[in-house]
N, C-alpha and C positions, 0 to 999 in steps of 0.2 A: 344875827346870833344873840342878840340882847333880848331876853323876854321882857315883857311889858312890866313896868314898875307898878306895884299896887296890887299885883294878882295874888290875893291872899289865899284862895284855895288853889293850890297847885295840882296839876295833873301829873302824877308821877310817871306815868307811861311815856308822856311827851318828853319830860327831862331825860329819862333813860334813852329813848330813841334819839335824842339831840346828840347825845355822847356817841352813840354809834354812828350817826352822821360825821361827827367830828373826826372819828377813827377812819372813816372812808375818805375824808378829805386829805388825810395823811398819805393813804394809798394813791390819791389822784396825784399827789405831788412827788411820789417816789417811785411808782410802778414796781412794788417789791418783787412780783412774781415774773416779770418780763424776762429775766434771763434764764428763768427755769421752764415756764410754760406760757406760751403766747395766750392760749385759750383762758387758762385761770386768771391771769393778769387782765385780759380783756374783760371777763365777767366781773371781776372785782372793780376795776376802774371804770370802763366804759358802760357797764350796765348798773351794777348796784351803787357805784360812785355818782352816778348822775342824780340820784335822789337826794344827796346830801344838801347842798346849797339851796335848790328850791325849797326844801323843807324848812330850812331857817327862815327863808323870806315868808313863806306862807303862814308859819306860827307867829311870827312878828306880826303879820297883817291880821291874822284872826284875833289875836288879843288886843290889837289897836282899835279895830273896828267894834269890837265888842264893847269897848269904853265908850266909843262915839254913839253907839246905838242906845246905850244907857245914859246919854246926855252929860257925861262926865268928861271935864277937860283933861286931855292927855298929851296934845301936841307939844307944847313947850317942854314938859317934864321929860317926855320921850326923846325929844331931839337933843335936849341937854345931855341926857344919859349916853346917847350915841356919840356926841361929840367928845365927851370927856374920855370914854373908853378909847375911841379911834385916836384922839389926840394924844393920849398918854402912850399908846403902844406905837403910834407913828414915830414919836421921839426915837425909840429904840431902832425901828427899821430905817429911819433916815440916817441915823448914825451908821448902820451897816452899809447902806447904799453909798455913803460918802467915801467909804474905805476903798472901793474899786472904781472910784469916779476919777477921771483923768482929764477933765475939762476945768475951766476957770471956776472958782467959787460963785461968782454971780450967776453963771449958766446953771449951777446946781441948784441954786436957791429959786431961780425962775421956774426950772423943770419940777422941782419938788412941789412948789405951791400949785403948779397947774395939775400935777397928778393927784395932789390931795383932794382935789374937788373933782376929778375926772375918772381916772383909771385906778386911783387908789395909791397910797403912800408906799405900798409894797404889792408884790403880785397878788397875794391872797386877799389884800384888803380893797379890791375893786368892790366887794360886797358892801362897804359901808356907803360910799357915794350913791350906789344904786338903791341901797336901802333908804337913804335920805331922800332921794328923788322919789321913790315909791310912796314914802310917808308925806311928802309934801304934795304930791299930785292927788293922792287919795283925801287928803285934808281939805284941799282946794274944791274938789268936786262935792264933797259934803257941805262946805261953806256956801257953794254956789247952788245948793239944793239940786245938785245933778248926781246924787249917789247911784241913780239907776243906770248910769252910764258905766260905772265902775266894772261891773262883770262882763257885759258884751265888749267893752273897750279892752279888758285885759285879755280876754280870749282872742279878739281879733289882733292885739298886737303880738301876742305869743304865735299865733298862727303865721303872721308876717315874718317873724323871726324864724319860724320853721323853713318858711320859703327861702329866706336869706341864707340859711345854715344847712339843716339836715337835708332839705329837698332843693338845694342850689342847683344841682346837675340838671333838674328838670325845669327850672324857673329862669334859666339863662335866655335872654331874649325878650323877657317881659320888661319893658321900658321902666316902669315904675320900680319894680324890684332892682333891675340893673343900677337905676340911679341911686338907690339907697345903698346898694353893696359896694359902688364905687366911690362913695363918699369918703373923703379923707379921715373924717371922724367916725366911720362906720363902728368901729370897736366900742367906743363910748355910746353910741346911739343904740347899738345892740344890748349893751349891758344896762342901760337905762330904761329904755322903752320896750325892749322885747324880753328881758329877764326881770329886772327889778320890780317895776311896776306891775306886770302881768302877775308875778307870784305874790307880790304883797296884796295886791288887789284881789286875788283869788281867796284871801282870808275872809272876804265878805261872803263869797259864795259857800265856803264851808260853814261860816255863822248861820246862814239862812238853812243850809242842808241839815246842820245840827238841830235847829228848832223844828224843822217841818218834816224831814225824813227819817232822822235818826230813831225817834221814839217808835216808828213803825217797822224798823229793820231789826232783826235778830242778827247776833254775832255770826251765825252760820251763813246767812244770806250776804251779809257784808264781806266775809272772807271768800265767798265763792264768787261774788262780783269782782273783788280785788284780784283774786287769782286769774279770773278770765281776762281782766284788764292787763295784768302783767304778763301773760301769755301773748296777748295781741301786742303789747309793748315790745317784748322780745323778738316776735316775728317782724315788727316794723324795724328794729334795730338790725335784724339779719338782712332784711330786704335793702335797707339803705347801705349797710356796709358791703353787700355784694356788688353794689353798683358804684359805691365810693366810699373807699375805706378811710379816707380823710375827713368825712363829714362829722359835725357836732351832734352827737346824740342827745345833748342836753336840750336840744330844741325839738326833739321828736314829738309828733302830735299827741300820741296816746299817753305820754308821760303827765299831762295836764290832768286828766280825770284820775290817773292813778294816784297823784299826790293828793287830791281831794279825798279819796277812799282811804289812804293810808292815815290821814289826820282824823277823819271820821271814825276810824277803828279805834285810834287812840283815845279819842274822846269819849267812846262808848265805854272803855275799859281804863279808867283812871288809876287802878292799882293803888288805893289809898293806904294800904298796908306796907308799901315799900317807900314810906317817906323819907327814912334815913338814907336809902340808897339813891333815891330821887335827888336829895340835896347834894349828895357827893357827885352824882352824875352832872348836875347842873354846873357846879364848879369845874369839873374835869372837861365838859364840853366846851365851855368858855375858854378855859386856859389852854386846852389843846389846840383849838381853832387859832387862837391869838398868837400863840408862842412857837408852834412846831416849825415855822421857817427859820426861826432864830436858832434853834438848835440844829436845824440842817445846815445852817451857815457855819456854825462852829464845828460840826463834824467834817465839813468839807476841809477845814483847816487842821484836822486832828493828826493827820499823818497815817490814819488807819486805812486799811484796805477798803477803798470806796466802791461798794456795789450796790445796787438798788435795794436789795434785801437788808444790807447793813445799815443803810441810811434810814430805812423805815423802822427797824428795830430800834436804832438809837433814838430817833424822834418820839416813836410811840412810847418807849420805855421811860425816857426821861420825863415827857409830860405826864405820864401815868403817875410816877413816884412823886413828883412835885405837886402835881394836882391833888393827889390824895393827901398830902401834907397841908396843902392850902385848905382843903375842904374841912380840916379839923378846926380852922379858924374862920369859918365862913361869916362870922358876924363881924369880924374885924374890919374896920374901915378901909385898911390897905387892900386887903384880900377882895373887898368889895369892889374896889376901883380897878383892880387888874384881872379879877376873874368873876365879878359878880353879875 
């Protein structure tokens, strides 16, 4: 969710799309239309919603490898930014977690320290440990002069994740897959190796495609290919759901090329005239993603009639209003810390 520091020429379309993705994350955590229309909620959450977090990873990976390809040092500064943002917001969520914790304080400290580096300090913050892992593994492969392995390894690990999640119904009985899925730490393994690194490493694929393919492709061709890919992905989701309605569609195979195409379209259309809107969307996207569970927590204790739609409206409305206020002070050091 954190853009690379030092990216002076901003791509406005990417910042705007990041806010759309942050909006979709709220829908994932609230299911606003579930009580009114199963189909509408399914489309919002299980289809469009599955684009959100992969987009955060792939954008972060793209800007990071772009720095590495230019020979610019980026690892320590990027890692520092991640830890500062993650650490500051974790203080808030660790406090919330302790409110409903009924075990000894020593157990809470131990569990919190473990979660901070594995599953995340709060349920939506699994992104940060997975991002750090993707960053470190990508950097290591660069240092070892094995960067040629990044793209095939990311594709292979994502495919393995599909066999362990979306296509699990058909891979039961394969010893290697069974061993991975039955591992007590499978949830962390999946987030690090089959989501975090594959999507972060996919940024290198986008970087090469941007240089070699994008100049040759018109917008019309890009949109047609993306539309076909989206249709295939929708069909894949339907096929998986019709056989296993509990499958994780975030690991559906055709989502991988679709995310590449989405970012390529945004890179080809940077929308430089929307710089003011872009800056607001950048702050809004970060603040919305970081803070919306906090407002959902508050709403749960508000005494208001709690429906999924009400939860969504409260979280979306609150983050939008406060985010817009913060965007007015985007140069402020405190604002940069909490939503920069």
